[in-house]
C-alpha positions as CSV (number, residue, x, y, z in Angstrom):
1,M,112.1,100.3,138.4
2,S,114.3,98.1,140.6
3,A,117.1,96.0,139.2
4,G,115.2,92.7,139.6
5,S,111.8,93.8,138.2
6,P,110.2,91.8,135.4
7,G,109.8,94.9,133.2
8,R,113.6,95.5,133.0
9,P,114.3,93.4,129.9
10,V,111.4,95.1,128.1
11,A,112.7,98.5,129.1
12,L,116.2,97.6,128.0
13,A,114.9,96.4,124.6
14,W,112.8,99.6,124.3
15,Y,115.5,102.1,125.1
16,G,118.1,100.0,123.2
17,G,115.8,100.2,120.1
18,I,115.3,103.9,120.6
19,F,119.0,104.8,121.0
20,G,120.4,102.2,118.7
21,G,117.9,102.5,115.9
22,L,115.7,105.6,116.0
23,L,118.5,108.1,117.0
24,P,120.8,107.1,114.1
25,I,117.9,107.3,111.6
26,L,117.0,110.8,112.8
27,L,120.6,112.0,112.9
28,L,121.2,110.7,109.3
29,G,118.0,112.3,108.0
30,F,118.5,115.7,109.7
31,L,122.2,115.8,108.9
32,Y,121.6,115.1,105.2
33,S,118.8,117.6,105.2
34,A,121.1,120.3,106.5
35,I,123.9,119.4,104.2
36,A,121.7,119.3,101.0
37,D,119.3,122.0,102.2
38,R,116.4,119.7,101.3
39,T,113.6,119.0,103.8
40,V,112.8,115.7,102.1
41,F,115.6,114.0,104.0
42,A,114.2,115.3,107.4
43,L,110.8,114.0,106.3
44,W,112.3,110.7,105.4
45,A,113.8,110.5,108.9
46,L,110.5,111.2,110.5
47,A,108.6,108.6,108.4
48,V,111.2,105.9,108.8
49,G,111.6,106.7,112.5
50,A,107.8,106.4,113.0
51,C,107.8,103.0,111.2
52,W,110.8,101.9,113.4
53,V,109.0,102.9,116.6
54,V,105.8,101.2,115.5
55,A,107.6,98.0,114.7
56,L,109.6,98.1,117.9
57,R,106.5,98.7,120.0
58,Q,104.5,96.0,118.2
59,G,107.3,93.5,118.7
60,L,107.5,94.3,122.4
61,T,103.7,94.3,122.9
62,L,103.2,91.0,121.2
63,G,106.1,89.4,123.0
64,W,108.1,88.6,119.9
65,S,111.4,86.9,120.4
66,R,114.6,88.9,120.2
67,F,115.5,87.4,116.7
68,R,112.0,88.2,115.4
69,R,112.1,91.8,116.6
70,L,115.6,92.2,115.1
71,A,114.4,90.7,111.8
72,A,111.4,93.0,111.6
73,L,113.5,96.1,112.5
74,A,116.2,95.1,110.0
75,L,113.6,94.8,107.2
76,V,112.1,98.2,108.2
77,L,115.6,99.7,108.1
78,A,116.3,98.0,104.7
79,A,113.1,99.5,103.2
80,G,113.9,102.9,104.7
81,L,117.5,102.9,103.4
82,G,116.2,101.8,100.0
83,V,114.0,104.9,99.9
84,F,117.0,107.0,101.1
85,A,119.1,105.7,98.2
86,V,116.4,106.9,95.8
87,L,116.4,110.3,97.5
88,E,120.2,110.5,97.3
89,W,120.0,109.7,93.6
90,Q,117.4,112.4,93.0
91,H,119.4,115.1,95.0
92,H,122.9,113.8,94.4
93,E,124.5,116.9,93.0
94,I,123.4,119.3,95.7
95,L,124.1,116.7,98.4
96,D,127.6,116.2,97.0
97,L,128.3,120.0,96.9
98,G,126.9,120.5,100.4
99,F,129.0,117.6,101.8
100,R,132.1,119.1,100.3
101,A,131.3,122.5,101.7
102,V,130.5,121.3,105.2
103,F,132.9,118.4,105.7
104,P,135.8,119.0,103.2
105,T,138.2,116.9,105.2
106,L,135.8,114.0,105.6
107,Y,134.5,114.0,102.0
108,H,134.7,110.9,99.9
109,P,132.6,110.3,96.8
110,L,131.2,107.1,98.4
111,A,129.7,109.2,101.3
112,T,127.0,110.6,98.9
113,A,126.8,107.8,96.4
114,P,123.3,106.2,96.2
115,G,124.9,102.9,95.6
116,T,126.6,102.9,99.0
117,I,123.2,103.2,100.8
118,G,121.7,100.8,98.4
119,I,124.3,98.2,99.4
120,L,123.6,98.9,103.0
121,A,119.9,98.4,102.4
122,G,120.6,95.1,100.8
123,I,122.7,94.0,103.7
124,F,119.9,94.8,106.2
125,A,117.4,93.0,104.0
126,L,119.5,89.9,103.9
127,T,120.0,90.2,107.7
128,G,116.3,90.4,108.3
129,A,115.6,87.5,106.0
130,A,118.3,85.4,107.8
131,L,117.0,86.2,111.2
132,F,113.4,85.2,110.6
133,P,114.2,81.5,110.4
134,L,116.2,81.8,113.6
135,S,113.2,83.4,115.3
136,R,111.1,80.4,114.3
137,R,113.6,78.0,115.8
138,S,113.8,79.9,119.1
139,E,110.0,80.1,119.4
140,T,109.5,76.4,118.9
141,R,111.8,75.4,121.7
């Protein structure tokens, strides 16, 4: 693709969404799966990653504005992190022990507290809810 081609903004949005969203989701899920020795975190990463890619692709295919794509992706991430908080709550003890064993110098109780991810999920939900009205304004112009 040349620098001035019309597909460049779509390619930037696609690869930005992959590297900025999908990669951190997969890294979080697989890292926590290794730390806790529970495959459920890796399965979570695959499921949320698939939802992320579907939402990103749909937004790009349908020509959604930047704000609308960001709002949809933020809501996908909020839902995914909400499920992650439940998984952290269910496997908290083994996750906490694994985190202390693998990263003893980096360990902090907030790193494995379900409430931390729950708050982050809430922040992404509010962000998604705030971006949808902005997408409506930018589409009506």
